[in-house]
KEKE-3310 file (N, C-alpha, C; in steps of 0.2 Angstrom, whole numbers, plus 5000, padded with zeros to 4 digits):
npx = (5305:5313:5305:5302:5303:5292:5276:5263:5250:5257:5269:5260:5256:5257:5270:5279:5269:5266:5279:5280:5269:5275:5287:5281:5275:5285:5292:5283:5285:5298:5296:5285:5292:5301:5292:5288:5299:5310:5306:5296:5283:5274:5276:5279:5267:5259:5268:5265:5252:5251:5257:5248:5237:5243:5243:5229:5226:5233:5227:5214:5216:5215:5202:5186:5179:5167:5161:5164:5156:5145:5145:5144:5131:5125:5137:5136:5124:5127:5138:5130:5122:5133:5136:5124:5125:5138:5131:5123:5130:5142:5159:5166:5178:5191:5179:5170:5160:5162:5170:5171:5175:5184:5194:5209:5208:5202:5188:5182:5169:5163:5176:5174:5166:5168:5176:5166:5155:5157:5157:5143:5140:5143:5137:5123:5125:5129:5120:5111:5100:5109:5101:5096:5103:5105:5095:5080:5079:5093:5096:5091:5089:5106:5107:5101:5108:5121:5118:5112:5122:5130:5124:5123:5136:5139:5131:5141:5150:5158:5163:5174:5176:5163:5163:5171:5166:5153:5160:5167:5155:5150:5159:5158:5145:5150:5158:5149:5144:5134:5125:5134:5131:5124:5130:5137:5128:5123:5135:5132:5121:5127:5134:5124:5118:5126:5131:5118:5120:5130:5127:5123:5133:5143:5150:5163:5168:5163:5173:5186:5182:5183:5194:5204:5198:5204:5219:5227:5220:5217:5230:5233:5225:5211:5218:5230:5234:5235:5244:5256:5260:5263:5274:5283:5283:5290:5302:5307:5313:5325:5330:5327:5329:5334:5335:5326:5327:5319:5310:5297:5289:5294:5294:5282:5276:5268:5254:5244:5256:5259:5248:5234:5244:5255:5263:5267:5276:5285:5290:5298:5311:5315:5312:5310:5313:5309:5296:5293:5295:5284:5274:5277:5276:5264:5256:5262:5256:5241:5242:5244:5233:5220:5225:5222:5208:5203:5209:5200:5186:5171:5157:5156:5167:5177:5171:5171:5186:5190:5183:5188:5201:5201:5196:5207:5215:5206:5209:5223:5225:5215:5223:5235:5232:5224:5237:5244:5237:5229:5215:5200:5204:5198:5201:5205:5216:5232:5234:5241:5253:5249:5247:5236:5223:5210:5210:5220:5217:5206:5211:5220:5210:5205:5215:5217:5207:5207:5219:5213:5206:5213:5219:5209:5208:5219:5215:5206:5210:5219:5208:5205)
npy = (5588:5578:5566:5569:5563:5551:5546:5558:5552:5543:5551:5561:5555:5554:5554:5556:5553:5541:5533:5536:5527:5514:5514:5512:5499:5490:5490:5485:5473:5471:5469:5459:5450:5446:5446:5433:5425:5425:5420:5418:5418:5426:5437:5436:5435:5446:5455:5451:5454:5467:5472:5468:5476:5489:5490:5491:5503:5510:5508:5513:5526:5532:5532:5540:5554:5557:5543:5537:5542:5539:5525:5524:5523:5512:5504:5504:5497:5484:5481:5480:5469:5458:5461:5457:5443:5438:5436:5425:5413:5415:5413:5407:5416:5416:5419:5427:5430:5436:5434:5431:5417:5416:5410:5414:5425:5429:5436:5452:5461:5470:5479:5485:5493:5503:5513:5514:5519:5532:5537:5535:5544:5556:5556:5557:5570:5578:5578:5584:5598:5614:5625:5615:5610:5612:5607:5594:5584:5581:5576:5563:5553:5551:5547:5534:5527:5527:5520:5505:5497:5498:5494:5480:5476:5477:5466:5455:5449:5467:5480:5487:5490:5494:5505:5515:5514:5522:5533:5538:5540:5550:5561:5564:5569:5582:5589:5591:5601:5603:5608:5612:5609:5600:5587:5591:5590:5576:5568:5573:5567:5552:5551:5552:5540:5530:5521:5514:5508:5502:5489:5482:5476:5463:5451:5450:5463:5470:5468:5471:5486:5489:5486:5494:5506:5503:5494:5487:5478:5466:5457:5446:5440:5448:5459:5456:5456:5470:5475:5466:5472:5486:5484:5478:5489:5497:5492:5493:5507:5521:5516:5503:5486:5479:5472:5456:5455:5455:5452:5449:5447:5436:5426:5424:5431:5443:5443:5441:5448:5451:5458:5466:5470:5474:5485:5485:5474:5479:5492:5486:5482:5493:5505:5520:5528:5521:5521:5534:5535:5529:5535:5549:5547:5544:5555:5563:5557:5559:5574:5577:5569:5578:5590:5587:5588:5599:5605:5602:5605:5602:5595:5582:5577:5583:5580:5567:5564:5571:5563:5550:5552:5555:5542:5534:5540:5536:5525:5525:5532:5526:5511:5515:5521:5511:5501:5506:5508:5518:5518:5507:5490:5486:5480:5484:5487:5491:5502:5497:5490:5480:5463:5457:5454:5461:5473:5480:5479:5490:5502:5506:5505:5519:5527:5524:5530:5545:5546:5549:5559:5570:5569:5574:5586:5591:5592:5599:5612:5616:5617:5629)
npz = (4873:4872:4868:4855:4844:4844:4841:4842:4852:4860:4865:4873:4884:4902:4908:4919:4928:4927:4928:4941:4945:4938:4949:4960:4957:4956:4967:4975:4970:4974:4989:4989:4987:4996:5005:5003:5007:4999:4987:4971:4973:4976:4970:4956:4949:4954:4944:4932:4932:4934:4921:4911:4917:4918:4903:4899:4905:4900:4888:4889:4891:4879:4877:4872:4882:4882:4878:4889:4898:4893:4896:4909:4917:4910:4916:4929:4932:4928:4934:4947:4946:4945:4958:4964:4958:4967:4978:4975:4970:4973:4977:4994:5006:5017:5026:5020:5005:4992:4979:4961:4953:4940:4934:4928:4938:4952:4953:4961:4962:4968:4973:4959:4959:4965:4957:4948:4954:4958:4942:4938:4949:4944:4930:4933:4940:4930:4919:4929:4930:4935:4942:4951:4959:4973:4978:4983:4972:4969:4978:4984:4973:4970:4982:4982:4971:4977:4990:4986:4981:4993:5002:4998:4997:5011:5015:5013:5022:5020:5026:5024:5010:5008:5014:5006:4995:4999:5001:4990:4980:4990:4989:4976:4975:4985:4977:4966:4972:4981:4996:5010:5021:5022:5021:5034:5041:5041:5046:5060:5062:5059:5070:5081:5078:5078:5088:5088:5076:5077:5084:5074:5067:5061:5074:5074:5067:5076:5087:5081:5080:5094:5099:5090:5098:5110:5108:5115:5125:5120:5115:5110:5104:5097:5094:5089:5075:5073:5082:5079:5068:5071:5078:5067:5060:5069:5071:5061:5060:5055:5041:5041:5042:5033:5017:5013:5027:5037:5051:5055:5047:5040:5050:5053:5061:5060:5053:5036:5028:5015:5010:5016:5024:5021:5020:5032:5031:5021:5030:5041:5033:5025:5033:5038:5027:5017:5017:5017:5003:4995:5001:4998:4982:4979:4986:4975:4964:4967:4967:4953:4950:4955:4947:4936:4936:4940:4929:4918:4908:4904:4915:4917:4916:4926:4938:4937:4938:4949:4958:4956:4959:4973:4977:4975:4984:4998:4997:4999:5012:5020:5022:5025:5038:5044:5046:5053:5068:5067:5064:5062:5059:5043:5030:5019:5004:5002:4987:4971:4978:4989:4988:4975:4962:4960:4965:4962:4949:4948:4952:4942:4934:4938:4936:4923:4916:4921:4914:4902:4903:4904:4892:4885:4890:4885:4871:4870:4873:4863:4856:4860)
capx = (5309:5318:5302:5298:5303:5288:5269:5260:5247:5262:5272:5258:5256:5259:5276:5280:5264:5267:5283:5279:5266:5279:5290:5278:5272:5291:5294:5278:5287:5304:5295:5282:5299:5304:5288:5289:5305:5315:5301:5293:5276:5268:5281:5278:5260:5258:5272:5262:5245:5253:5259:5242:5234:5245:5240:5222:5224:5235:5222:5208:5218:5214:5194:5184:5176:5158:5159:5166:5150:5136:5144:5143:5126:5126:5143:5134:5120:5131:5142:5126:5121:5137:5135:5119:5127:5141:5127:5119:5135:5149:5164:5169:5184:5189:5172:5167:5157:5165:5173:5168:5181:5187:5200:5214:5208:5196:5186:5179:5165:5163:5181:5172:5160:5173:5176:5159:5150:5159:5156:5137:5135:5146:5134:5118:5125:5131:5113:5104:5102:5110:5096:5092:5109:5104:5087:5078:5082:5100:5100:5088:5093:5113:5107:5098:5113:5124:5117:5109:5128:5134:5121:5124:5143:5140:5129:5147:5150:5164:5164:5180:5173:5156:5164:5174:5160:5150:5166:5169:5148:5149:5164:5156:5140:5152:5161:5146:5141:5128:5125:5139:5126:5120:5135:5137:5120:5124:5140:5131:5115:5130:5136:5120:5115:5131:5130:5113:5122:5136:5123:5121:5140:5147:5155:5172:5168:5164:5179:5189:5182:5185:5202:5204:5200:5210:5222:5230:5216:5218:5236:5236:5219:5209:5223:5236:5237:5238:5249:5263:5260:5265:5281:5286:5284:5293:5308:5312:5319:5325:5334:5326:5334:5340:5331:5327:5331:5311:5308:5289:5285:5297:5294:5275:5273:5263:5247:5243:5262:5259:5241:5232:5248:5263:5267:5272:5280:5289:5292:5301:5315:5317:5311:5305:5314:5303:5287:5292:5297:5280:5269:5277:5275:5256:5258:5262:5252:5234:5240:5242:5224:5217:5225:5219:5202:5202:5207:5193:5181:5165:5155:5155:5175:5181:5167:5173:5191:5189:5180:5192:5207:5198:5196:5215:5218:5205:5213:5231:5223:5212:5226:5241:5230:5224:5240:5247:5233:5225:5208:5199:5206:5193:5203:5208:5222:5237:5233:5246:5257:5246:5245:5230:5222:5205:5212:5225:5212:5203:5216:5222:5206:5205:5221:5217:5200:5211:5223:5207:5204:5220:5219:5202:5209:5224:5212:5201:5216:5221:5201:5200)
capy = (5588:5570:5560:5571:5557:5547:5547:5561:5549:5540:5558:5566:5551:5557:5549:5558:5549:5534:5533:5534:5520:5509:5512:5509:5492:5487:5493:5481:5465:5468:5466:5453:5444:5445:5442:5425:5422:5425:5416:5423:5415:5431:5444:5436:5435:5452:5458:5450:5457:5473:5474:5468:5481:5494:5492:5492:5509:5518:5508:5517:5534:5535:5532:5547:5557:5556:5536:5534:5545:5535:5518:5525:5521:5504:5498:5503:5491:5477:5479:5479:5462:5456:5460:5450:5436:5437:5434:5418:5410:5419:5407:5410:5414:5420:5420:5432:5430:5442:5434:5427:5415:5418:5406:5416:5428:5429:5446:5455:5466:5476:5484:5487:5498:5510:5519:5513:5523:5539:5539:5535:5549:5561:5554:5559:5578:5581:5577:5589:5607:5617:5627:5610:5607:5613:5604:5589:5581:5582:5570:5558:5549:5551:5543:5529:5525:5522:5515:5499:5493:5498:5487:5472:5475:5476:5459:5449:5455:5469:5486:5493:5491:5497:5512:5517:5515:5527:5540:5540:5545:5557:5564:5567:5575:5589:5592:5596:5609:5602:5611:5608:5608:5593:5585:5591:5585:5568:5568:5573:5561:5547:5552:5550:5534:5526:5515:5510:5504:5498:5483:5478:5473:5456:5451:5450:5468:5476:5466:5476:5494:5489:5483:5500:5510:5499:5488:5483:5473:5459:5459:5440:5438:5451:5465:5453:5462:5477:5476:5464:5479:5492:5482:5479:5495:5502:5491:5497:5513:5525:5514:5495:5480:5476:5467:5449:5452:5455:5444:5448:5443:5429:5421:5422:5434:5447:5440:5443:5450:5452:5459:5470:5472:5475:5493:5485:5472:5485:5496:5484:5481:5498:5509:5527:5529:5516:5524:5541:5536:5528:5542:5556:5545:5543:5560:5567:5556:5562:5580:5576:5568:5583:5596:5585:5588:5606:5610:5601:5609:5599:5595:5576:5576:5587:5577:5559:5565:5573:5557:5546:5554:5553:5537:5532:5543:5535:5518:5525:5534:5520:5506:5516:5523:5505:5496:5511:5509:5525:5517:5501:5485:5486:5474:5489:5485:5497:5501:5494:5488:5474:5458:5455:5458:5466:5482:5484:5483:5496:5508:5506:5509:5525:5531:5527:5535:5553:5550:5550:5567:5575:5569:5579:5593:5595:5595:5606:5618:5616:5620:5635)
capz = (4867:4870:4866:4849:4838:4845:4840:4849:4858:4865:4870:4877:4891:4907:4908:4925:4934:4925:4930:4948:4945:4938:4953:4966:4957:4956:4974:4978:4968:4979:4994:4989:4984:5003:5011:5002:5009:4993:4981:4966:4973:4976:4966:4949:4946:4953:4942:4926:4934:4933:4915:4908:4917:4914:4896:4901:4907:4894:4882:4892:4891:4873:4875:4873:4889:4879:4877:4894:4902:4892:4898:4917:4919:4911:4917:4935:4931:4926:4942:4953:4944:4946:4966:4967:4956:4970:4983:4974:4970:4973:4982:5000:5007:5024:5030:5017:5000:4989:4972:4957:4953:4931:4932:4930:4942:4957:4952:4967:4958:4976:4970:4952:4961:4969:4951:4944:4958:4953:4937:4938:4951:4942:4927:4937:4942:4923:4916:4932:4929:4939:4946:4956:4961:4981:4979:4986:4967:4969:4983:4985:4966:4972:4988:4980:4967:4982:4994:4986:4981:4999:5007:4994:5000:5017:5017:5010:5022:5018:5028:5021:5005:5008:5015:5002:4989:5002:5001:4984:4980:4992:4986:4970:4980:4987:4972:4962:4975:4988:5002:5015:5030:5022:5023:5042:5045:5040:5051:5066:5063:5060:5077:5086:5077:5079:5092:5085:5070:5078:5085:5068:5065:5064:5081:5072:5064:5082:5088:5078:5082:5101:5098:5087:5104:5115:5106:5121:5128:5118:5111:5107:5100:5092:5094:5087:5069:5074:5088:5076:5065:5074:5081:5063:5059:5072:5071:5054:5061:5049:5036:5040:5045:5027:5012:5015:5035:5040:5054:5060:5042:5039:5054:5051:5068:5055:5049:5030:5025:5008:5005:5018:5030:5016:5023:5039:5029:5018:5033:5044:5030:5022:5036:5036:5020:5012:5017:5014:4994:4995:5003:4992:4976:4978:4985:4967:4959:4969:4965:4946:4948:4956:4943:4930:4937:4939:4921:4914:4906:4906:4921:4919:4917:4932:4944:4937:4937:4957:4963:4956:4961:4978:4977:4974:4992:5002:4998:5003:5018:5025:5024:5030:5044:5049:5050:5060:5072:5068:5058:5064:5053:5038:5024:5011:5002:4999:4980:4969:4982:4990:4982:4974:4956:4959:4968:4955:4942:4952:4952:4936:4928:4939:4932:4915:4914:4923:4907:4897:4905:4903:4886:4882:4892:4881:4865:4872:4874:4856:4851:4862)
cpx = (5313:5313:5299:5297:5297:5281:5265:5256:5252:5265:5267:5254:5260:5263:5280:5277:5265:5273:5283:5275:5271:5283:5287:5276:5281:5295:5291:5282:5293:5300:5289:5288:5300:5299:5287:5294:5310:5313:5298:5286:5271:5270:5280:5272:5259:5262:5267:5255:5246:5254:5255:5238:5235:5244:5233:5222:5229:5230:5215:5210:5215:5206:5193:5180:5168:5158:5160:5157:5145:5137:5142:5137:5125:5132:5140:5128:5123:5135:5136:5123:5124:5138:5130:5121:5132:5136:5124:5124:5142:5153:5166:5177:5186:5185:5170:5164:5158:5168:5169:5174:5181:5193:5208:5214:5201:5193:5181:5174:5163:5169:5179:5169:5164:5172:5168:5154:5152:5157:5149:5136:5138:5142:5129:5120:5127:5124:5109:5106:5103:5107:5093:5097:5108:5098:5086:5081:5087:5102:5098:5090:5099:5113:5107:5106:5119:5123:5115:5118:5131:5131:5121:5132:5142:5137:5135:5148:5158:5163:5169:5177:5168:5157:5167:5169:5155:5154:5165:5161:5148:5154:5161:5151:5144:5155:5155:5143:5135:5129:5132:5135:5124:5125:5137:5133:5121:5130:5137:5124:5118:5133:5132:5119:5121:5131:5124:5116:5127:5136:5124:5127:5141:5152:5163:5174:5168:5170:5186:5189:5185:5190:5204:5205:5204:5214:5225:5226:5214:5224:5236:5231:5216:5214:5228:5238:5237:5245:5259:5265:5264:5273:5285:5288:5290:5301:5312:5315:5318:5327:5330:5331:5337:5335:5333:5329:5324:5310:5300:5286:5288:5297:5287:5271:5268:5259:5247:5249:5261:5252:5239:5239:5255:5266:5271:5277:5286:5296:5297:5307:5319:5317:5307:5305:5310:5298:5287:5291:5288:5274:5272:5275:5266:5253:5256:5258:5244:5235:5241:5235:5218:5218:5222:5209:5200:5203:5203:5188:5173:5163:5157:5163:5177:5176:5170:5181:5193:5188:5185:5198:5206:5198:5203:5216:5213:5209:5218:5230:5222:5217:5232:5239:5228:5230:5245:5243:5229:5217:5209:5202:5199:5194:5203:5214:5228:5237:5241:5253:5254:5245:5237:5227:5216:5204:5215:5222:5207:5205:5218:5216:5204:5211:5220:5212:5203:5217:5219:5206:5207:5220:5216:5205:5215:5220:5208:5204:5218:5214:5201:5197)
cpy = (5582:5566:5563:5568:5551:5550:5552:5558:5547:5548:5560:5562:5555:5554:5548:5553:5541:5530:5530:5527:5512:5508:5510:5500:5490:5487:5485:5474:5462:5466:5460:5447:5442:5442:5435:5421:5419:5420:5422:5420:5422:5438:5443:5436:5441:5457:5457:5452:5465:5475:5474:5475:5489:5496:5493:5499:5513:5517:5512:5525:5537:5535:5540:5548:5554:5547:5533:5536:5540:5528:5518:5521:5511:5499:5499:5497:5484:5476:5478:5470:5458:5455:5456:5443:5432:5433:5426:5413:5409:5414:5412:5410:5419:5422:5423:5429:5435:5439:5430:5424:5415:5413:5409:5423:5427:5437:5445:5460:5470:5483:5487:5493:5502:5516:5519:5519:5531:5542:5539:5542:5556:5562:5559:5567:5581:5582:5584:5597:5610:5622:5623:5607:5607:5611:5598:5583:5580:5576:5564:5551:5548:5545:5534:5524:5523:5519:5507:5496:5493:5495:5481:5472:5473:5468:5453:5446:5459:5477:5490:5496:5496:5505:5515:5518:5524:5534:5542:5543:5550:5562:5568:5572:5580:5593:5595:5599:5607:5606:5609:5607:5602:5588:5585:5588:5578:5567:5568:5567:5553:5546:5550:5541:5529:5520:5510:5505:5499:5489:5478:5475:5468:5456:5453:5459:5473:5473:5470:5483:5493:5489:5489:5506:5508:5493:5485:5478:5466:5456:5451:5438:5445:5457:5463:5457:5467:5479:5473:5471:5483:5489:5480:5486:5501:5498:5492:5504:5518:5521:5507:5492:5479:5473:5459:5449:5454:5449:5443:5446:5436:5424:5421:5426:5440:5444:5445:5449:5454:5455:5467:5474:5472:5480:5492:5481:5475:5490:5493:5481:5486:5503:5515:5528:5525:5519:5530:5540:5534:5534:5547:5555:5546:5551:5565:5564:5557:5571:5582:5574:5576:5590:5595:5588:5597:5611:5606:5604:5609:5597:5587:5577:5578:5583:5571:5561:5566:5566:5553:5544:5553:5547:5532:5535:5540:5528:5518:5527:5529:5515:5510:5520:5516:5501:5499:5510:5516:5523:5507:5496:5483:5482:5479:5489:5493:5497:5501:5491:5482:5471:5457:5458:5461:5472:5483:5487:5489:5501:5510:5509:5516:5529:5531:5530:5544:5553:5552:5557:5571:5574:5574:5586:5599:5596:5599:5613:5622:5620:5628:5635)
cpz = (4866:4867:4861:4845:4839:4843:4844:4854:4863:4869:4873:4883:4895:4911:4915:4931:4932:4927:4938:4949:4946:4944:4960:4964:4958:4963:4977:4975:4974:4984:4995:4990:4992:5007:5010:5005:5001:4988:4978:4969:4974:4970:4957:4944:4948:4949:4934:4926:4930:4926:4911:4908:4915:4907:4894:4901:4903:4888:4883:4891:4885:4871:4875:4879:4888:4880:4885:4900:4898:4893:4906:4918:4918:4913:4926:4937:4931:4933:4946:4954:4947:4955:4969:4965:4963:4977:4983:4973:4969:4978:4988:5004:5015:5029:5027:5010:4995:4982:4970:4953:4942:4930:4933:4936:4945:4956:4960:4964:4964:4973:4964:4954:4962:4962:4948:4947:4956:4947:4937:4942:4947:4934:4929:4937:4936:4920:4922:4931:4935:4944:4951:4958:4970:4982:4982:4978:4965:4974:4983:4978:4968:4977:4986:4977:4973:4987:4994:4985:4989:5002:5004:4997:5007:5020:5016:5016:5022:5020:5025:5014:5002:5009:5010:4997:4992:4999:4992:4981:4983:4992:4980:4971:4981:4982:4968:4965:4979:4992:5006:5022:5029:5022:5033:5047:5047:5044:5056:5065:5062:5068:5082:5085:5077:5083:5091:5081:5071:5080:5080:5064:5066:5069:5078:5069:5072:5087:5086:5078:5090:5101:5094:5094:5109:5114:5109:5125:5127:5113:5108:5103:5095:5090:5088:5080:5070:5078:5085:5072:5066:5078:5074:5059:5061:5072:5066:5056:5053:5042:5036:5041:5040:5023:5014:5022:5040:5044:5057:5053:5039:5043:5056:5059:5065:5052:5043:5028:5020:5004:5011:5023:5027:5018:5028:5037:5026:5024:5038:5040:5026:5026:5035:5030:5015:5012:5015:5006:4994:4994:4999:4985:4976:4982:4978:4963:4961:4967:4958:4944:4947:4950:4937:4930:4937:4932:4918:4914:4906:4913:4922:4921:4924:4937:4944:4939:4944:4961:4963:4958:4970:4983:4978:4984:4996:5001:5001:5011:5023:5027:5028:5037:5048:5050:5056:5065:5073:5066:5061:5056:5049:5030:5019:5011:5000:4990:4976:4972:4984:4986:4982:4967:4955:4961:4964:4949:4944:4950:4947:4930:4929:4935:4923:4911:4917:4916:4902:4897:4902:4896:4883:4885:4887:4873:4865:4872:4869:4852:4852:4865)
residu = (MET:ALA:LEU:ALA:PHE:MET:PRO:ARG:PRO:ILE:ARG:GLU:LEU:PRO:TRP:ILE:THR:LEU:GLY:LEU:VAL:ILE:ALA:ILE:ALA:GLY:PHE:SER:ASP:LEU:VAL:LEU:TYR:SER:ALA:ALA:GLY:GLY:LYS:LEU:THR:TRP:ALA:LEU:PRO:GLN:ALA:LEU:ARG:PHE:VAL:VAL:PHE:LEU:GLY:MET:ALA:ILE:ALA:LEU:SER:TRP:VAL:ARG:MET:GLU:TRP:VAL:LYS:GLN:ALA:ALA:PHE:PRO:ALA:TYR:VAL:LEU:THR:LEU:LEU:LEU:LEU:ILE:PHE:VAL:GLU:ALA:ILE:GLY:PHE:VAL:GLY:GLY:GLY:ALA:GLN:ARG:TRP:ILE:SER:LEU:GLY:PHE:ILE:ASN:LEU:GLN:PRO:SER:GLU:LEU:MET:LYS:PRO:VAL:ILE:VAL:LEU:ALA:ALA:ALA:HIS:PHE:TYR:ALA:LEU:LEU:PRO:SER:ARG:GLU:ILE:ARG:GLY:TRP:SER:ALA:ILE:TRP:PRO:ALA:ALA:VAL:LEU:ILE:GLY:ILE:PRO:ALA:ALA:LEU:ILE:LEU:VAL:GLN:PRO:ASP:LEU:GLY:THR:ALA:THR:MET:VAL:VAL:LEU:GLY:GLY:LEU:THR:VAL:MET:PHE:LEU:ALA:GLY:LEU:PRO:LEU:ARG:LEU:PHE:LEU:GLY:GLY:ALA:ALA:VAL:LEU:ALA:VAL:VAL:GLY:PRO:VAL:ALA:PHE:SER:PHE:LEU:HIS:ASP:TYR:GLN:GLN:GLN:ARG:VAL:LEU:ILE:PHE:MET:ASN:PRO:GLU:ALA:ASP:PRO:LEU:GLY:ALA:GLY:TYR:HIS:ILE:THR:GLN:SER:LYS:ILE:ALA:ILE:GLY:SER:GLY:GLY:LEU:THR:GLY:ASN:GLY:TYR:LEU:GLN:GLY:THR:GLN:SER:HIS:PHE:ALA:PHE:LEU:PRO:GLU:PRO:HIS:THR:ASP:PHE:ILE:PHE:ALA:THR:MET:ALA:GLU:GLU:TRP:GLY:LEU:MET:GLY:GLY:LEU:PHE:LEU:ILE:VAL:SER:PHE:THR:LEU:ILE:LEU:ARG:TRP:GLY:MET:ARG:VAL:ALA:SER:GLU:SER:ARG:ASP:ARG:PHE:SER:ARG:LEU:ALA:ALA:GLY:GLY:LEU:THR:MET:THR:ILE:PHE:PHE:TYR:VAL:ALA:ILE:ASN:LEU:MET:MET:VAL:MET:GLY:LEU:ALA:PRO:VAL:VAL:GLY:VAL:PRO:LEU:PRO:LEU:PHE:SER:TYR:GLY:GLY:SER:ALA:MET:MET:THR:VAL:MET:ILE:CYS:LEU:GLY:ILE:LEU:MET:ALA:VAL:GLU:ARG:GLN:ASN:ARG:THR:ASP:THR:ARG:ARG:GLY)
# end
């Protein structure tokens, strides 16, 4: 009622969800300002990016889902070409070749593949006749769709992003109705071949897995990140040490305090209360996403909405488990919170398409 004076397209935006997104991004800027020692080094560029990507997400919410569906396969091919382009002339940073410099932003095509693989797989299953959903023809094309980009991303190397691309694709396969025994069998095969696959990992990736299993084995070497992260989170207590008072991040004990380990930076100064605020906010956003998916009437929109919501969930879950020592360190940022443009763009694309699905659901309901 309070927004009745606004035009319908504006009034029908999910303002509660957008409010949570803005609150998370605003909280991120406060933490980035502190992590930079009271400077705008990271907070200002992050805030500007967020404004741009928020506008992009709202613009996406007005795109018809039929157009999104038709763009799914071309977007997949284009992103695949960008991944090959990265292999050819992408620039190297931190020992990995993952980015293309566009001047104002270093584009990481593997980030774009996270929502694109969901849309491509959703389009594939939307085209597949229902009677074939439990047959071989429902498996191998999706496996190829997922496997090619995952292999290209693994070569960069980027185990975390490759894992997320595979999980996003598998989520759509599961939601499409493939037999549960297929996923249980795949998990069993993975458990058997795991030791062999481990031998193909890079040395530093093997170290991360070994340190995950025994963090105290090398607390000043390979286990330094996770040890300092645990110290920062634990020292925050219930309400934190106070804004701009974090010692682990300010005295450079905590590596990557503004990117992958920003949750530890936040927890040191804001404590458990800050962590609960983030977890509850993300939970409400994810619940909204699953509601949007469940209310969708067409197959593509339902699979796309479910897959994109789970993509955001994987971001949050893997990052939080990583910084708390519950999963190996695989370089997955905390969405909307970690410093960086590509990950923020990916999440805002997911949210923009989810809003487009919700708008379509509302239109379908009016038409009865």
